[in-house]
C-alpha positions in Angstrom: 40.5 -5.2 64.0 37.0 -4.7 62.6 33.9 -4.9 64.7 31.0 -6.7 63.0 27.5 -7.3 64.1 27.9 -11.1 64.4 31.5 -11.0 65.7 31.4 -8.9 68.8 30.0 -9.5 72.3 29.0 -6.5 74.4 29.4 -6.5 78.1 28.2 -4.4 81.1 29.1 -4.7 84.7 27.8 -2.6 87.6 28.1 -3.9 91.1 28.9 -7.3 89.5 31.4 -9.5 87.7 30.8 -10.4 84.1 32.9 -13.1 82.3 33.6 -11.5 78.9 35.8 -14.2 77.2 36.8 -17.8 78.0 37.8 -19.3 74.6 41.4 -19.9 73.6 42.8 -17.2 71.3 43.5 -13.5 71.0 40.8 -11.0 71.9 40.5 -7.3 71.5 38.7 -5.8 74.6 37.6 -2.2 74.4 35.1 0.1 76.1 34.8 2.7 78.9 34.6 2.6 82.7 32.9 5.3 84.7 32.4 6.2 88.3 29.6 8.4 89.5 29.2 9.3 93.1 31.2 9.5 96.3 31.8 5.8 97.1 35.3 4.5 96.4 34.9 2.2 93.5 37.1 -0.3 91.7 36.4 -0.9 88.0 38.7 -3.5 86.7 39.4 -6.2 84.2 41.0 -9.4 85.5 42.3 -12.6 84.0 42.3 -15.9 85.7 43.7 -19.4 85.0 41.2 -20.9 87.5 43.6 -20.7 90.4 45.4 -17.3 90.2 43.8 -14.0 89.3 45.7 -11.0 87.9 44.5 -7.4 87.3 44.9 -6.4 83.6 43.4 -2.9 83.8 42.0 -0.8 86.7 40.2 2.4 87.4 39.9 3.4 91.1 38.4 6.5 92.7 35.3 8.4 93.6 33.5 11.4 92.1 32.7 11.6 88.4 35.2 10.2 85.9 35.3 8.1 82.8 38.3 6.2 81.3 38.5 4.4 77.9 40.4 1.2 77.5 41.5 -0.8 74.4 43.9 -3.7 74.5 44.5 -7.3 73.2 44.7 -10.4 75.5 45.8 -14.0 74.8 43.8 -16.7 76.6 45.1 -20.2 77.0 42.9 -23.2 77.7 41.4 -22.6 81.2 41.9 -18.9 81.1 39.1 -16.3 81.2 38.8 -12.6 81.4 36.2 -10.7 83.4 34.9 -7.1 83.9 34.2 -6.1 87.5 32.5 -3.1 89.0 32.8 -3.2 92.8 29.8 -0.8 93.6 26.5 0.4 92.1 28.3 3.7 91.3 30.8 2.0 89.0 30.1 0.9 85.4 32.3 -0.9 83.0 30.9 -1.5 79.5 32.4 -2.5 76.2 32.9 -5.1 73.6 35.1 -8.1 73.0 36.0 -9.7 69.7 38.2 -12.7 68.9 40.8 -11.4 66.5 43.0 -14.6 66.2 42.7 -18.3 67.1 44.9 -20.4 69.2 47.5 -20.7 66.4 47.6 -17.0 65.8 45.6 -17.2 62.6 43.4 -14.1 61.9 39.7 -14.6 62.6 37.6 -12.8 59.9 34.6 -10.8 61.0 31.4 -12.8 60.8 29.8 -12.3 57.3 33.1 -11.4 55.6 33.5 -11.7 52.7 30.1 -11.2 51.4 
């Protein structure tokens, strides 16, 4: 799926939780998570339906490491997905773009066609 200037949303979490999508549809989520330092750190991406939370992707450890991620999620009404870095030595950054709507119809990049 194409990334376009008007169709992507960048995110960054460090020692925080950032909601990265909460609209119904299919979303491509991609980026990198890194850990720097000696503190045990959880970098993760979680989905919630408002009552139950599930881990979708996780990086755990200490020291110096970086791990890329790239996957597609389906969000129903009431669902959201968040990026979480548990300490100030953890960073999770990336981009999210809706690639299909609630019926599965492809969402064109903003500005296409010209």
